[in-house]
N, C-alpha and C positions, 0 to 999 in steps of 0.2 A: 931471361931464363938462365939458370945456372947449370954449369956442366955437371955431369955425374962423376964427381971426384970423391975421394975418401973424405977430404975436408968438408965438402958440401953435404955428404951423406951423414956426417957426424953433427955438423953445426947448422945445417939448413935442411933438416930432415923433412919438414912439411913441404917445402917446395920441391925437393927431389921426389918425394912420394906422390905429390900431385902430378909431376911430369910423368912418372911411371904409369899412373892411372890414365893420363891423357894418351900415352902411347898405346895402352891396351884398348882404349876407346877408338882411336884412329884405326888400329888394326882390325877391330871388329866391324867398323863401318865399311872399310875396304873389302873385307871378306863377305859381308852380307849384301853389298850393293848388286852384284850380278844376279843373285837369286831373286831379289825383289824386282829387278828389271824384267826378268823372265816371267815372274808371276803376273806382272802388270801387262806385259805384251804390247801389241800395237795394232792399229787398224791400217791396212794398206789396200791399195787398188792400183791397177794399171790403166793409165789413161788410154782411151780408145777401145777398151774391153769392158763392155757393159756389165758383165757378171763376174768381175775380177775381185770384188771386195773380199777381204780376208781379215778375220779378227783372231788374234792369238792372245793367250793369257786370259785375263779376266774378261768375262762376257757381259757383265752388268755393272752399272754405276754404283750400286750398293756394295758390290764385291770390291770395287776400287776404294770405296769409303772405308771399308774394314782394313784394307791394306794400308791406306793412308794413316789410320789410327795406329796400326802396328808399327809403321815406319816412325811415327812420332815418338812412341814409347821406346823404340830401339835407338833413339837419339839422332835420327835423321831429321834435324830441325834447322829451319831457317825462316826468314820472314815471308818467303813465298809460299811455304807450306803451313804457316801458322795462322792463328786467328786474326781477323781484321773486320772491324765493324761494317765496312762497306766494300769489302773485297770478295774473293771467291768463297772464303770460309768464314761466314758470319756467325761466329760462336765465341764463347768465352774460353772454351777448352777443347782442344783437338780430340783427346780421348773420349770426351762426352758428346762430340759432335753428332748431330742427327742429319738425316737426308734433307730435311727442310732447311738446313743451314748451309748447304753447299750450293753455290750459284754458278752455273755454267752457261755458256752461250757467248753472245756478243761477237760471233764469228759468222762469216758467210751470210750476213743479213739476219741471223737468228737472234732473237731477244735473249736477254739474260734471265734465266729462270732456275728454279731449284730442281733437285733430283726427282721428287715426285711428279713434277710437271713433265720432265723429259721421259720419265718411265711410261707415260701415256703413249708415247710414240715408238715404243719398243718393237711393236709388231707391224708398223707401217712399212710399206715398200719404198722404193726410190721415188722421188717426187718430180724430178725434172727441173723444177723450180727456177729456171733461168740462169743458174750458176753452173759452170761446167762440172764442179765436184758432185753436184746432186745427181748427175747421170750415173755415178758409180757407187755412191754411198746413200744409206738411209739417213734421216735426220738423227736418229739414235746413234748410229755409227759415227757420225760427225762429232757429236757431243762426247761419246765414249772415247773417241780418239783424242779429243781436247784434254780430257782429264788424264788419260794415259800419258800423253806427251808432257803434261805439266808435272806429274809425279816423276816420270823417268828422267826428265832433264834436270830436275832438282836433285834427284838421287845421284846422278852423274857428277853434278857440280859439288855436292857435299863430299862424295868419295874423292874427287880430284883435290879438293881443299885438304882433306884428311891426308892424302898422299904427300902433299907439299909440307904440311905441318909435321908429319912423321919423319920426313927427310931432315927437317930442321932439328928435331929431337935426336935423330940418329947421329947427326954431326956433333951433338953435344955429349954423346956417349950413352944414350939411353937405348 
């Protein structure tokens, strides 16, 4: 990367302009991250308290899917949030992703299934199921929490990376 000097602004205009655009992108990612994390929310519970489960932010998997698509369009992009033929998001394009293409599960003994499958469990109660977590959460809350944690942790990582890169640009005078 070139410093933002008069010489480089005159003779390396494309690179300087590209760095200015990068700075704007990083600032926007850092600014938007907290709002997205709030909209996503979390699923929490207090061990030892049977009815302590609490869901904040998005309440449905399809709601998280729409937030995920919005994130992608707003340039919150990395390989963990992107398409993968045998991963969580089995689609060719995140903006065109359908509920049938989002696979969640493979946690707490739950199979990997798509959103329409998990939606069938939306109104089921706590199962007991032999795992301690089942005493506090429904199956749907477990899967909802998985998707929420996946999105939120990647947003935080992308924002942190943007802060680091922004610092590098600022050292160069941008």
